[in-house]
N, C-alpha and C positions, 0 to 999 in steps of 0.2 A: 504494499499500499504505500502511496506517495505521502510525504510530509508537506504540509503547506506553511508558507511564510509570508510576511509582509514587511515592507520597508518603505519609509518616506523620506523625502529629501529634507524635511524639517523646514522651519521658518527660515527664509533666505536661501532656499533650495538652489536657486540659480537666477541670476540677473538676466533678463531678456535683453536682446540686442538686435540689430539689423542682420547679424549673421547667426546661423543656427548654433545653439548651445544645448548640450546634453544635460538635462535636468536630473534624471536618474537612470541607472542602467543595472542590468543583471549580468554578472561576469561569471562565465563558466570556468570549469576545470576539465582536464581530460577524463576525470572519473564521474562526471555528472551531466545530465542534459536537462536544465531547468525548463518548465513549461510555464509561460506567463498566461494567466487567465483573467486577469482584471486590472485595470489601472484607472486613475483619476488625476486630472490636472486642473489647477485653478491658479489665479493670481491673488496676491496679497497686498497690492498697492492701492492707491486711490482709484476708486471706479471711474471708468471713462470708456468711450466707445472706440476702442482700438482694436484693429484686426490682428490676430496671431495665426501662424501656421504651425501645427503640431504634427509630428511624424514619429513613427517607430521604425527603426532601421537596424540591420545587422551591423555590428561593430567588431573591429579587430584592433590589436595594439592597445589593449585596455589594461593599464597598470594601476591597480588600486592603491591608494596611499601616496602615489607619486604624482599622477596626473589629476587626481580627483580626491575627494573626501570619502573615506570608507564609511558607508551607511550600515548600521546594525540591522540585520534581518531578524525579526522576531518570529518564533514558531507560533502558529495559531493554536496548536495543541500544546499545552504547557508542559507535558512530559516528553515532547520530541527533542531530539539532539539539535545542536546548532546547525545551521545551513553549511552545506559543503561549498556552494557557490558564494560569491560575495556581491555586494551592491556598491555602486559608486554614485556619488552626486556632486554637484557643483564642479564640473570639470574645468580645469584651467588650460589644459592642452587637450584639444578634441581628439577622440580616437579616429581610426580610419573607418570611413563609412562604406558599407556594402550596399546591398539591396534594401530599398525602402519598402516596408511591409504594409504600411498604413500611413495616410496622410489626410488632414482635414483643416479647413479654415475654421477659426473660432473667434468669437468676440471676447475681449478681455473681461467683460462683465459675467460671462458664462463659464460655469465649471463644467468640464467634459469628463465623462465616464465612459470607458469601453469595457464590455463584458464579453468574453468568448462564447460563441455557441458551442454546445457540446461537441468535442472533437475538433474544434477550430482554435485551440490554444496556439500561442506563438512559441515555437520550440527553438531554444538556444542550442548551438552546436556543442558537442562534447570535446571542446578545444580550449586549452588554456588561453586565458587572456582575450577571449572572444565572447560575444553575447549579443544582447539586444538593448538598445537604448531609447528612451523617450526624449525627444529633442524638440525644441521650439525656437521661433524667431518672431520678431515684430518690427515693423518699420517705424513705429511710434512709441510703443510702451517699453520702457527701460526698467521698470520695477521688478520685483521678484516673482517667480512662479513656483509653485509648490506641487509635488506629485507624490502619490502613493501607489505602489505596485504590489500585486499579489502573484505568487508563483508557487509551483510545486516541483519537487525534485525527489 
């Protein structure tokens, strides 16, 4: 049976900019293949009518603790062991972007939530320093975005 985890980027998860910034990511190892089944993204700045583009992409060259803040993954079942994969947030040096799996325009005032249809989870590779990241940009909004991601391994 899979173990379920959640992690969030926390307040100040990632400052938005005109270039794409990775807000939160699941980073695989060679031993595990995480399945992302739910995520939410919202802003925590002064409400305004600004457009954002949100995407989910496959990423490589992900070095937790060096290029990003390591985010604690909490087990949803209190008795489960800690996560084998790691989470990264507030990236300072962006990882290498592969295929974009999802992209949507969003208004800054709206929180967006994505939930996988059964069998439609986003699957991270079982490769070290690779995974999937939730990324965003905005031509006008420069405040922080915050995200929560749920996954199984």
